[in-house]
C-alpha positions as CSV (number, residue, x, y, z in Angstrom):
1,X,-105.2,-112.8,39.0
2,X,-106.9,-113.8,42.1
3,X,-107.4,-117.6,42.7
4,X,-109.1,-119.8,45.5
5,X,-106.9,-122.6,46.5
6,X,-106.4,-125.3,49.2
7,X,-108.6,-126.0,52.0
8,X,-110.2,-123.6,54.2
9,X,-110.7,-119.9,53.4
10,X,-107.7,-118.2,51.6
11,X,-106.9,-116.2,48.7
12,X,-104.0,-116.6,46.1
13,X,-102.6,-113.3,44.3
14,X,-100.1,-114.5,41.5
15,X,-97.1,-112.3,40.5
16,X,-94.2,-113.1,38.1
17,X,-91.9,-114.3,41.0
18,X,-94.3,-115.8,43.5
19,X,-97.8,-116.5,44.7
20,X,-99.0,-114.6,47.7
21,X,-101.3,-117.1,49.8
22,X,-103.5,-116.0,52.5
23,X,-105.1,-118.2,54.6
24,X,-107.2,-118.3,57.9
25,X,-105.2,-118.9,61.1
26,X,-105.9,-122.9,62.2
27,X,-107.0,-123.8,58.4
28,X,-105.0,-126.1,56.2
29,X,-103.7,-125.1,52.7
30,X,-102.1,-127.2,50.1
31,X,-99.4,-125.9,47.7
32,X,-99.5,-127.3,44.0
33,X,-96.8,-127.5,41.7
34,X,-98.2,-126.0,38.4
35,X,-96.0,-128.0,36.1
36,X,-95.1,-131.7,35.4
37,X,-91.9,-132.9,37.5
38,X,-90.1,-135.8,36.5
39,X,-87.0,-136.5,38.4
40,X,-84.0,-137.7,36.6
41,X,-81.7,-140.1,38.4
42,X,-79.9,-138.7,41.6
43,X,-82.1,-135.6,41.3
44,X,-84.1,-134.5,44.4
45,X,-87.3,-132.7,44.8
46,X,-87.8,-130.9,47.9
47,X,-89.9,-128.1,49.7
48,X,-88.2,-125.7,51.8
49,X,-89.4,-122.9,54.2
50,X,-86.7,-120.2,54.4
51,X,-83.5,-122.0,54.4
52,X,-84.9,-125.1,56.1
53,X,-86.0,-128.3,54.6
54,X,-89.8,-129.4,54.8
55,X,-89.6,-132.8,52.7
56,X,-87.2,-134.2,50.6
57,X,-88.2,-137.0,47.8
58,X,-85.6,-138.7,45.5
59,X,-86.2,-140.1,42.1
60,X,-87.0,-143.4,43.5
61,X,-89.9,-141.4,45.4
62,X,-88.4,-142.2,48.7
63,X,-89.6,-139.4,51.0
64,X,-88.1,-138.2,54.2
65,X,-90.0,-135.5,56.3
66,X,-88.1,-133.1,58.5
67,X,-88.7,-134.2,62.3
68,X,-90.2,-130.7,63.0
69,X,-92.5,-131.1,60.3
70,X,-94.2,-134.5,61.3
71,X,-97.8,-134.6,61.7
72,X,-97.8,-131.1,60.3
73,X,-97.8,-131.8,56.6
74,X,-98.5,-134.4,53.9
75,X,-96.6,-134.8,50.9
76,X,-98.1,-136.1,47.6
77,X,-95.7,-137.8,45.3
78,X,-98.0,-138.2,42.7
79,X,-98.0,-134.6,41.9
80,X,-95.3,-133.0,44.5
81,X,-98.0,-130.9,46.2
82,X,-97.7,-130.1,49.7
83,X,-100.5,-129.9,52.7
84,X,-99.7,-127.6,55.5
85,X,-102.1,-128.2,58.5
86,X,-103.3,-126.1,61.1
87,X,-101.2,-123.1,60.4
88,X,-100.4,-120.4,62.7
89,X,-98.9,-116.9,62.2
90,X,-95.3,-118.1,62.6
91,X,-95.7,-120.3,59.8
92,X,-96.1,-117.1,57.4
93,X,-92.9,-117.0,55.1
94,X,-91.6,-117.8,51.8
95,X,-92.1,-121.6,50.7
96,X,-90.4,-123.0,47.7
97,X,-90.2,-126.2,45.5
98,X,-87.0,-126.9,44.0
99,X,-85.2,-129.6,42.0
100,X,-81.6,-130.2,43.1
101,X,-79.2,-132.1,40.6
102,X,-76.4,-130.9,38.6
103,X,-77.8,-127.4,39.4
104,X,-80.7,-126.1,41.7
105,X,-83.8,-125.3,39.8
106,X,-86.8,-123.5,41.4
107,X,-90.2,-125.1,40.2
108,X,-92.5,-122.7,42.2
109,X,-92.5,-120.1,45.2
110,X,-95.4,-119.0,47.4
111,X,-95.5,-116.5,50.0
112,X,-97.8,-117.4,52.7
113,X,-99.6,-115.0,55.0
114,X,-101.3,-116.5,57.8
115,X,-104.2,-114.0,59.1
116,X,-106.3,-114.2,62.1
117,X,-110.0,-113.5,62.1
118,X,-111.0,-110.0,62.3
119,X,-112.9,-108.8,65.5
120,X,-116.3,-107.2,65.0
121,X,-116.0,-103.5,64.8
122,X,-118.2,-101.0,66.7
123,X,-120.1,-98.5,65.0
124,X,-121.3,-95.6,67.3
125,X,-123.5,-92.6,66.2
126,X,-122.0,-89.1,67.2
127,X,-124.6,-86.9,66.1
128,X,-128.1,-86.7,63.8
129,X,-129.2,-83.5,62.2
130,X,-131.8,-82.3,59.4
131,X,-130.6,-80.0,56.7
132,X,-133.3,-79.3,53.8
133,X,-135.3,-82.1,54.9
134,X,-132.2,-84.5,54.6
135,X,-131.1,-86.7,57.6
136,X,-127.6,-86.9,58.0
137,X,-125.7,-89.1,60.5
138,X,-122.2,-88.7,61.7
139,X,-121.0,-92.1,62.8
140,X,-117.4,-93.7,64.1
141,X,-116.4,-97.2,63.1
142,X,-113.7,-98.3,65.3
143,X,-111.8,-101.4,64.2
144,X,-108.3,-102.8,65.3
145,X,-105.9,-100.1,65.7
146,X,-107.9,-97.9,63.5
147,X,-111.1,-96.0,63.3
148,X,-113.1,-94.1,60.6
149,X,-115.5,-91.2,60.9
150,X,-118.2,-90.5,58.4
151,X,-121.1,-88.3,57.3
152,X,-123.8,-90.7,56.0
153,X,-127.7,-89.9,54.5
154,X,-130.2,-92.4,53.2
155,X,-127.8,-93.4,50.1
156,X,-124.2,-92.7,50.8
157,X,-121.2,-91.9,53.1
158,X,-118.4,-89.8,52.8
159,X,-115.4,-90.0,55.1
160,X,-114.7,-86.7,57.5
161,X,-112.2,-87.8,59.9
162,X,-109.8,-90.9,60.8
163,X,-107.6,-93.1,58.8
164,X,-107.9,-93.3,55.0
165,X,-106.5,-96.2,53.7
166,X,-107.3,-97.9,50.2
167,X,-106.4,-101.7,51.5
168,X,-105.6,-103.8,54.2
169,X,-102.0,-104.3,55.4
170,X,-100.8,-107.7,56.9
171,X,-101.4,-106.5,60.4
172,X,-104.4,-103.8,60.2
173,X,-107.5,-104.8,58.4
174,X,-109.5,-102.4,56.0
175,X,-112.1,-100.5,57.7
176,X,-115.0,-99.3,55.6
177,X,-118.2,-97.3,56.3
178,X,-121.0,-97.3,53.7
179,X,-125.0,-97.4,53.2
180,X,-126.8,-100.3,52.1
181,X,-130.6,-101.9,52.3
182,X,-131.5,-98.9,54.6
183,X,-128.5,-99.7,57.2
184,X,-125.4,-97.8,57.8
185,X,-122.7,-100.7,57.7
186,X,-119.3,-100.5,59.4
187,X,-117.3,-103.2,57.9
188,X,-113.7,-104.7,58.9
189,X,-112.0,-107.4,56.7
190,X,-108.8,-108.8,55.8
191,X,-108.2,-111.3,52.8
192,X,-109.5,-114.3,54.9
193,X,-112.6,-113.1,57.0
194,X,-115.0,-110.0,57.7
195,X,-117.3,-108.6,59.9
196,X,-119.6,-105.7,60.7
197,X,-121.6,-103.6,62.7
198,X,-124.9,-102.0,61.5
199,X,-127.3,-99.1,62.3
200,X,-130.8,-98.9,60.6
201,X,-131.3,-95.6,59.1
202,X,-134.7,-95.2,59.9
203,X,-134.3,-95.7,63.9
204,X,-131.7,-92.7,63.7
205,X,-133.7,-90.1,61.6
206,X,-136.6,-88.8,63.0
207,X,-139.9,-88.1,61.3
208,X,-140.5,-85.1,59.0
209,X,-138.3,-82.2,60.5
210,X,-138.4,-83.9,63.9
211,X,-142.2,-83.2,64.6
212,X,-144.1,-86.1,66.1
213,X,-147.0,-88.1,64.1
214,X,-150.2,-88.1,65.6
215,X,-152.1,-91.3,66.5
216,X,-155.2,-91.7,64.3
217,X,-158.4,-90.6,65.9
218,X,-161.3,-88.2,65.9
219,X,-160.4,-84.8,64.1
220,X,-156.7,-86.1,63.0
221,X,-157.2,-84.3,59.8
222,X,-157.6,-81.0,61.6
223,X,-154.5,-81.7,63.8
224,X,-152.7,-82.6,60.9
225,X,-152.8,-79.2,59.4
226,X,-151.4,-77.6,62.9
227,X,-148.7,-80.4,62.7
228,X,-147.7,-79.8,58.9
229,X,-147.8,-76.2,59.6
230,X,-145.2,-76.4,62.1
231,X,-143.1,-79.0,60.0
232,X,-143.2,-77.0,56.7
233,X,-142.4,-73.7,58.9
234,X,-139.5,-75.7,60.4
235,X,-138.2,-77.0,56.9
236,X,-137.8,-73.2,55.9
237,X,-136.0,-72.0,58.5
238,X,-134.1,-75.0,59.5
239,X,-134.2,-74.9,63.3
240,X,-136.0,-74.6,66.4
241,X,-137.4,-78.1,66.0
242,X,-137.9,-78.5,69.7
243,X,-139.4,-75.3,70.3
244,X,-141.9,-76.0,67.3
245,X,-143.0,-79.4,68.3
246,X,-143.5,-78.2,72.2
247,X,-145.7,-75.4,71.0
248,X,-147.7,-78.3,68.7
249,X,-147.8,-80.6,71.8
250,X,-149.3,-77.7,74.1
251,X,-151.9,-77.2,71.4
252,X,-152.6,-80.7,70.9
253,X,-153.1,-81.1,74.7
254,X,-155.6,-78.2,74.8
255,X,-157.7,-79.6,71.9
256,X,-157.8,-82.9,74.1
257,X,-159.1,-81.2,76.9
258,X,-161.7,-78.9,74.6
259,X,-162.7,-82.1,72.8
260,X,-163.7,-83.9,76.1
261,X,-165.6,-80.7,77.4
262,X,-167.5,-80.1,74.2
263,X,-168.2,-84.1,73.9
264,X,-169.7,-84.1,77.5
265,X,-172.9,-82.0,75.7
266,X,-173.8,-84.8,73.3
267,X,-174.5,-82.2,70.8
268,X,-174.4,-82.9,67.1
269,X,-172.5,-79.4,66.8
270,X,-169.5,-80.6,68.6
271,X,-167.3,-81.6,66.0
272,X,-167.7,-78.3,64.0
273,X,-167.1,-76.3,67.1
274,X,-163.8,-78.4,67.7
275,X,-162.8,-77.8,64.1
276,X,-163.4,-74.0,64.7
277,X,-161.2,-74.2,67.7
278,X,-158.4,-76.2,65.7
279,X,-158.7,-73.6,63.0
280,X,-158.3,-70.6,65.3
281,X,-155.2,-72.5,66.9
282,X,-153.5,-72.8,63.6
283,X,-154.1,-69.0,62.6
284,X,-152.7,-68.4,66.2
285,X,-149.6,-70.7,65.3
286,X,-149.0,-69.0,62.1
287,X,-148.2,-65.9,63.8
288,X,-145.6,-67.3,66.2
289,X,-142.4,-66.3,64.9
290,X,-139.2,-68.5,66.4
């Protein structure tokens, strides 16, 4: 069972023996007594930390706080709850409410765990590849004392290296890598805080098969034929992306030179001549084997 208790950000996980309470360092927490306590004559209610007393309350509701806890705690005689202030990591440990009379009775026990806010993780890109028109990005997520390497596409990530843990420990936060909203997310969290680093997939993955797009302009459709031919060819062969695109850029540059040359004649036939050159170039490209 998971509950939100006290002041600030914390989590309470109840068990049959005690309740584990996680609280952010520097925050306050209130430990409540779950049952209605009525002290009989000569009975004493007290809160203890490990073996030392924090506060004692008699049947006459006379309260005594141990000197080392002055200004650090508040005790409520109405319901016997205890407020712990500005918690530090050395405040972690067992807290117990007991009633002393003819015999000692434990009312409730808490295991308090104070955690620091997690540090932001660092997400780095190791490699980017395209296989069967699917962009795959290998990333490494580095956190506190651990790291995870994952292979991600546009919808999911799978771990390929680093530590594998299902939950954080008291000293090591949980580190996870996943895809959401078009981002690869490296998330580090513990019971009281979280932080992440992200990379946008569209910025990591090039356009179709790595070929550059052509800016709109005259004869865009004809140039698109050459571009699409190279991209489709590359998809079938799964390689030589750089060489294919280099050939395309050379052809594109030649086309621009021819366009400027033909346009200098101010002839209505120029567009047809330019289209013919593009067509012959695309035919030439189709004969290139990489």
